[in-house]
C-alpha positions in Angstrom: -0.1 0.0 -0.1 1.4 3.2 -1.0 0.9 6.3 1.4 0.7 9.9 0.5 4.0 11.8 0.5 4.7 13.8 3.8 6.9 16.1 1.8 7.5 16.0 -1.8 9.6 18.2 -4.1 9.3 18.7 -7.7 11.5 20.3 -10.5 13.2 22.5 -7.6 15.5 25.0 -8.7 17.6 27.6 -6.5 19.4 30.9 -7.4 21.7 32.8 -5.6 21.6 36.2 -7.5 21.7 35.4 -11.2 24.0 32.0 -10.6 21.6 28.9 -10.6 22.7 26.4 -7.6 20.3 23.7 -8.0 18.6 22.2 -11.0 15.3 20.3 -11.2 15.5 18.8 -7.7 12.9 16.2 -6.8 12.3 14.0 -3.8 9.3 12.4 -1.9 9.2 11.3 1.5 6.1 8.8 2.7 4.9 8.6 6.6 7.1 6.2 8.2 10.1 6.4 5.8 13.7 7.6 6.6 15.5 10.0 4.0 19.0 10.5 3.9 20.5 13.2 1.7 24.2 12.4 0.7 26.5 14.3 -1.3 30.4 15.6 -1.6 30.9 19.1 -0.3 29.5 21.5 -2.2 26.9 19.3 -3.8 23.9 21.3 -2.7 22.7 19.2 0.4 22.5 22.2 2.5 20.8 24.3 0.3 18.5 21.7 -0.7 17.4 21.6 2.9 17.2 25.2 3.2 15.1 25.7 0.2 12.7 23.1 1.4 12.5 25.1 4.7 12.0 28.4 2.9 15.3 29.8 3.7 17.0 29.7 0.4 15.9 31.7 -2.9 13.9 29.4 -4.9 13.3 31.7 -8.0 15.7 33.6 -10.4 14.7 36.5 -12.7 10.9 35.7 -12.4 11.4 32.2 -13.9 9.1 29.4 -12.1 11.1 27.2 -9.4 9.3 24.0 -8.9 6.8 22.9 -6.4 7.3 21.9 -2.5 4.3 20.6 -0.8 3.2 18.8 2.4 -0.4 18.0 3.2 -1.6 19.1 6.6 
């Protein structure tokens, strides 16, 4: 049985100024799952988490920046 995601991220782009830092990130976490975000230094792990929490700019030059949603 597949539960609905608790957090879902689709096509996330993050910009700092005019520099695009993340390109099309997507992930889905369902109730009861554990998720790990792994990568080398500078790969964008912290930036991804900051964007999900609303602490990083998710749009550049007025372009669409993807969707982050959580039911409830």
